[in-house]
N, C-alpha and C positions, 0 to 999 in steps of 0.2 A: 715535619715529623714523619718518620717512616714506619715500617712494619718489620718485625723480627720473625723469621721462620726457624722454628726449633726443629731441626732436620736430622733424620737418621741416615747415616752413611752406609749402613749395612755392616756385615761381619768381617770384611776384608777384601774379598774378590770384588773388583770394581764393576764387574758385570752384574752384580747383585744390587747395585744402586737403582732406586726406583726411577721411573720416567719422570714423575713429578719432581723428585728431588733434583734431578739433572736439569730440568727446565728452570727451576728457581736459581740453582747455582750459576747457570749461564747468564743470568741477569743481575746477579748480586753486586752491590757496591762494596760490601765488606763481608769477608768470611772469617768467622771466629771459630777455630777448629781444635779438636781434641787429638790426643796422641794416637788413638785407635782408628781414626779416620784415614783411609788409604790416601797418601799424599798425591797419588796420580789424579785423584778427583779434582784437585786444585787446578790442574792443567785445563780443565773444562771451563774455567771462569773466563770472563771477558777481559780484554786488555784494560788495565787501569784498576782492576779490582784490588782492594787492600786485603792482605792476609794477616791475621793475628793468631798466634799460637798460644793456647792456654792449657796444654796437656798436663795430665796428672799421672804420676806413678806412685807406688807404695812409698810412703815417707818423703815424697818430694812432689810438691805442687808448684807449677809455674806461677799460678795465682790462686789464692783461696777462693772458695765459691762465692763469697760475698763480693769480692772484687770483680769476678766474672759477671755477676748480676749487674753491677754498676757499669761495667764496660758495655754490656748489651744496651742498657738504657742510654748511655752517653752517645753511642753510635746511632741509635735510633733517632735521637734528636737532630743528628747531622746528615743522615743518609736515608734514602727512600727504601732500599732493600738490604736488610741485614740478615745474613744466614749464620745461624749457630749450628755448626756441623759436628755431630756426635757419632762415635762408633756405635754400630748396632741400631737400636731404637731409642729415641730420646726419653722414653718413659719407662724403660726397663733398666733400673738402677743407673739411669742417666742424669738424674736430677733436673730433668726438663720441667717437671711440675713446679719445682721451686723457682725456676727462672720465669716460668709463665706467670706465677702468682706475683712475683716481684714487678714484672712489667705491667700487669693488670692494675696493680695498686698505684702505678704512676701514669696511667692513662695511655700506655703504649699498646698498639695493636700487635697481636702475635698469632701465629698459626703453627700447629703441629704437623709435621710431615713424617709419617711413620717410616721406619726402616726395618729391614729384615733383621730380627734379633739373632745374635750368635747362639743363644740358648737352644735354638732349633737348627739353624743352618750349619753350625760347626759340627755337631754330632752327625748330621745328615751327610756332610762331605766325608766324614770318617766312616760312613757305612753303618751308623748306629741310629735307628729310628727311635724317637723318644716315646712313641707308642707303637704297639704291634699286637694284632689280634691273637689272642691266646697267650700273650705274655704279660702285657700291662695295658690298662685302659686309661691311665692318667699319668701326668708328670708334674713335678714341682720345679720351679726355678727359684734358687736361693742365693742370696749374697754370700760369698765366701769371705767377705771382708767386714769386720766389725771394728768399731772404734776401740782403740786401746784404753780409752778413758772409762769405758763402761764396766761396772763391776760384774754384771750379770749378762749372759747372752740374750739377745733378742730373738734368736732362732728357736722355734718350738720343737726341740729335738724329739720329744716324746711322741710327736705326731708322725715321725718318720719310720715307725715300725712296720708300716705297710709295704706292699710291693710296688708302690709307685716308682717311676723313674725319677731320680733326683739329679738336677743339673745345678752345679755350683759355679757361679761366675766369680772371677777375681779371687780364687781360693788357693792358688798354688802354694803361696807362702804359708798357708795353714793346713796343708794337705795331711800332715801327720795328726794334727788335732782333730780334723774332720773325720778321718778314718777311725781314730780311737773313740771318738764320741759315738759314732754309728755302731761300733762293736759294743760299746757300753750299754746302749739302749736295747741291744738284743739282735742286731744284724749278725749273721754268721761271718766268721773270719774269712771264709772263702767266697764271700759275696762279690760278684763281678764289678770291676771299676775300670774306667778308662780316663786317661788324661790326654787332652788334645791341645797341642801347642801350635800357635799361629795358624789357626784353622781357616780354611778356604783360600789360603795363599799357597804359592809354590813351595814355601818353607814348612808346610803343615807336617807335623809328626805326631803320631798317636802311640801311646804306650798303654797296654792293658795289663791287668793283674787282679789282685783281690784286695779287700780291705786290709789284710794282714801285711801284704808286701808292696802295695802300690807306692808308698812313700819312697822306699829305697829305689824302686825302678824308675820313678818319674821326677824325683826331686831336683834334678839338674836340667830339666827342660826349660827353654826360654819362655818368657811371657810375651804376649798374653796367652793364657791357657785356661781351659775350663775342665771341670771334672764331671763325669757322668757315672752315676751309681745305679745299678739295676741289671736285671736279667737280660735286658735288650742289648747290653754290651756284647753278649755272645753272638749276636747276629752279624757282627762285623766280619766274621770269618766268611760269610756268604755275600755280604752286601758292600764290602769295601770296593769302591770304584775310582776314587780320586787319587789316593796314594799308591804309588807304583809298588812299594814294598814296605812292610812293617819295620 
C-alpha cells in the first residue's frame, strides 16, 4: 500500500512549481493530473511513470469526482508513490479536501503539497496586486462556478459591497451575471475589472474595463481565465511587467 500526494502544480508557468512538488513528481509511480497542470511538468517524471488524465472542463468531465476518488484509492493499493497533480493549489477550489477525506476513510496515507494559487499569481503576472497600501487591505477569492442544479446562489453577494479586491476563479462563462450582480448590490457601473486569460503563460492576455462593459470586451477570451474586481486593477498601468502589450 502506498501514499498519495495531493500536489499543487501552480498557475501555469512551470518555473512556479515548488521544489517539493518537483521532488515528489520525479519519484512518482503514477501521476493523475488535471487539465490546468502544465503538461511540461510530466516530462520531469521518471521513466516508467504512468500518466492518467482526469481533466475537467465546463459541462465536460473526463471522470466524475467520485470516480477520481476511487482511482486514487485503487492506485494507492498497487503503487508506492501516487501523485495527484492539480492546477494551482489542491485546496483552493481543487477538491483536494474531498479526496483526502475519501483516502483517510479507507486507510490510505496522503499528504498535501501546496501550490502557488492562480488567485494571487495570475493577477501578479498581469501587474495587478491583490492588496496595495492606500487602495485595499484585503481580498476575497470566490468561485465563479456554481452548480446549475442549485436554486439559490451560495455566494454571499451582499458581503461584497466593500472595497475588497474580489478574485473570481472559473467565472468567464458567467462574467455577464457576475458583473450584473455586483452592480445590483451597489457597485458603481464604472468599477474597475480585469479578465486575465491563460495567466503566467506565454499566451497570457489581459482585458480591462468596468462592470458595465467588461462582458462585451472579454467574453471571447479563451479559458482558463480569472476575473479581478477592484481599484487595484488601475495599478496595472504602472505595474504591468509580463505582457509586452495590452
